[in-house]
N, C-alpha and C positions, 0 to 999 in steps of 0.2 A: 556346600550347596550342590545339588544334582538336578538341574532343570529337567522337567518331565514334559512329555508331548501328549496332547489330547486331540484325537482325530474325530471330527464331527461327522456322524453318519445318520442316515435314515434307513428304515427297513422296508424293502419292497413288500407291498401288500398291507402295510400298516400305516404308511404316510404317503402323501403325494411326493414324488421324486423329481427334482430338477424341473419345476413346472414350466419355466420359460423354454427349456429345451424340448420338453414334451409337447408344447404347443407347436413347435416347428417340425419336429421329427417323430412325434408319437410317444405314448407312454412306455411302450415296450422298449423302444430305443433308449429312452432316458433311464429306465431301470437297468438295462444291460450295461450302459455306460457307467452308471454309478457303481455297480458291483465290480466291473473291471478296473475302474479307476481306484476304488477303495482298496482292492487287492494290491495294486502297485504302491499306493501310499503306505499301507500297513507294512509291506515288506521293506520299503525304504526306511521308514521310521524305526522298525525293529533292528535294522542293520546298524543304526547309530550307537547301540549299546546303552542309550538313555532309557529311562522308564517310559513306557508308552501305554496309553489307554484308548479304547474306543469310547467316545462320548456318544451314547445312543439316544436318539430322540424319544423313543417310546419305552415305557416300562416293560411291556411284553417283548420288545425287540431285544432286550438284553439277553434273552435266552435263545435268540435265533442262531441258527448254525453259522451264519456269515460272520458273527462277531465272537466266536469262541476262542480264537487264537490269541487274544490279548485280554487283560483285565478290562472291565467295563465300568463306566461312570454314567449315571443317568443325567440327561440334560435338564430334566424337570419341565415345569410348565412355563408358559408365557411366550413372548416374542423372541426373536433371535438375540436381541441385546440382553434380555433377562437370562436367557439360557447360557450365553457365553459368559456372562458375569458369574453365574453359579458355578460353572465348570472351572473357569479360571481360578476363582477363589479357592475351590476345593483343591486343585492341583498345587497352588502356591502354599496352602496350609500343610500339605503333605510333603512337598519337596523344596520349598523355598523359592521356586520360580516355575512358571508355567508357559508353555508354548502351545497355542491353539492353531490347528490347520484344518482345512476342509478336505474331505475325501475325494474331491473332484479335480484335484491338481496333480495328476500322476507324473508331471514333469519334475516334481520335487526330487532332489537328490540329497544324500546324507550330508554333503558339504553345506547345503543351505541350512540344515537343521543344526549342524555343528557350529556354524557361524552365529546363529541365533543364541545357542546355548553359551558360547564363549562370551558374548556380549552381556548376558544376564548373570554370569558367574562372578558377581561383584557385591561388595557390601553397599555400594552406591545404587541408587534407584536407576534401573535400566529399562528401556523400552525398545522393541524391535518390531518392524513391520515389513511384510512382503507385499508390495502393491500389485494389484491386478490391472491389466491393460484397459479394462472397462471402467476403472475408477474405484473399484472396491479394493479388498485386500485378501490375500491367500494365506497369510500368516500373521499372527500377533503374539508377542511374548512380553512378559514383564516379570520382574522379581519383587513386585509389590502387588497386592490385590487392589483393584480399582473399585470405587463406589458403584453400586448397581445403577445409580442415577446417571453416571457418565456413560455407561454402555447403552442405556435406554434413551439417552438424549439424541442419539444419532439415527437417522433413517437409512436403512440398509438397501442394497440393490439399486443404488443410484450412481451416476457418473462422478459424483463428488464425495462418495462415502468415505474413502480413505482420508481425504483432506479434512473433512469435517470431524472424523474420529480423532485424528492427530490433534486438531484444535481443541476438541472436548477434553482429551486427556490433559493437555496443557503442559506436558513435561518439556523441559528445555533441550534434552539430549536424546536423540533417536538414532538407531542404526537402521538404514533402509536397505533391503535386499533387492535383487534384480526383479523387474516386472515380469509377470507371466500372464498367459491367456487362460481365462476361465471359459470353459465350453458352455455357451448358452444358446447357440443357434448354429445352423449348418455351416455358415460362413466362417465359423471359428475353427472348424475341423483342420484345415491345412496348417494354421498357426500352431495348434496343439501338436499335430504330427511333427512339424519342424522343430519345435522345442523339445519334444521327446527324442528326436534324432540327434539333437545337439548334446544330449546327456554325456557326461565324461565317461562313465562306466555304466551303461544301461543294464538293467536287470533283465532276466528272462521274461518277467511280467511286462516290463516296459516294451521289450521287443515284440512280444505278442500283441500288445495294444497298438503298436505302430502298424502291424499287419492288419489288425481289425479295422483301424481307421482307414487305411488305404482301400480295403474292401468296401467300406461304406461310401467312400468318395467315388469309387467306380460305380456303385449302385445308384448314387444320386446324380451322376453325370448325365 
């Protein structure tokens, strides 16, 4: 078994990007953040040596220049639950286990992804989740496909999404990774910066993002 990673992305100009963040700081800021964060996440995932895919929201987006560095999987139609179900099932069928991550958590390090992959490298059913500080989750992995009804039974972007998702899956054994901050409003910027600064071996892309965040904090002060 060789667990694979799918990074969920949206393409600027083809889909609304980080809508909550855009309401606080504007569309241009949200799109800039998404591209910079996705670059960090893509580089980190590729450094693991595991198979990695961009899971692209739009059919036309799969041809976009931003997503040419890795193989692409289409998310397909429907809400977030339906799209995650489709991508996860696809990856599990190809590789035996699938790890889904968002492109907006540039704090992710290879050690997080390796920890998830080790937990899933088993003949027993395994589930792993990275909780977000806002109540959602930044990573989910399993070595079994889940029914689409399980994914779609949960309401996302709530302060209890992770708890409800774990309950919906109903598995007895989970590995939980460390909590991280998802950037949704200006007040989240210092926490994301501090989490990036705490990276064990920050990449050049992560260092560049730290500098960018500090410039934005100066501008917003």
